[in-house]
C-alpha positions in Angstrom: 1.8 -4.9 -13.6 0.0 -7.7 -11.9 -3.7 -7.5 -11.1 -3.1 -7.5 -7.3 -0.7 -4.5 -7.7 -3.2 -2.6 -9.8 -6.0 -3.4 -7.3 -3.8 -2.2 -4.4 -3.1 1.1 -6.2 -6.8 1.7 -6.7 -7.5 1.0 -3.1 -4.7 3.2 -1.8 -5.9 6.0 -4.1 -9.3 5.9 -2.6 -7.9 5.5 1.0 -4.7 7.5 1.4 -2.9 6.5 4.6 -4.4 3.1 4.7 -2.7 0.6 7.1 -1.2 -2.6 5.7 -3.6 -4.8 7.6 -6.5 -2.9 6.1 -5.1 -3.2 2.6 -4.8 -7.0 3.2 -8.5 -7.2 4.1 -9.5 -5.1 1.1 -7.6 -7.4 -1.2 -8.8 -10.6 0.6 -5.2 -11.7 1.3 -3.2 -12.6 4.3 -1.3 -9.6 5.9 2.1 -11.1 5.2 1.3 -11.2 1.5 1.0 -7.4 1.5 4.7 -6.9 2.3 6.2 -8.2 -1.0 3.3 -6.5 -3.0 4.1 -3.1 -1.3 7.9 -3.7 -1.8 7.3 -4.1 -5.6 5.1 -0.9 -5.7 7.8 1.0 -3.8 10.6 -0.4 -6.1 8.6 1.0 -9.0 8.1 4.3 -7.2 4.3 4.0 -7.2 3.6 3.9 -3.5 5.3 4.9 -0.3 5.0 3.7 3.3 5.0 6.5 5.9 5.5 5.7 9.6 2.4 6.8 11.7 3.1 9.3 14.4 0.7 7.9 17.1 1.9 4.3 16.6 5.5 4.3 15.4 5.2 0.5 14.6 2.5 1.2 11.9 2.8 2.6 8.5 0.3 4.4 6.3 0.4 3.7 2.6 0.2 6.5 0.1 0.6 6.8 -3.6 3.7 8.6 -4.8 3.5 11.3 -7.5 4.2 8.6 -10.1 1.5 6.4 -8.6 -1.0 9.2 -8.9 -0.7 9.5 -12.6 
């Protein structure tokens, strides 16, 4: 696992439902760089993106059961 992925998991763990833009700020990276990082975490079944009900264009990021362990 890459350091950025580990850092992302730690941030998501402390902020369940965090938006992608907020994760980018926390990691000090550009928002487009979050997409491939999250894609890798989802491929490894460590995190999931859930569509937000109020704003259907946004996704909250949560750890999966595997990501919590």
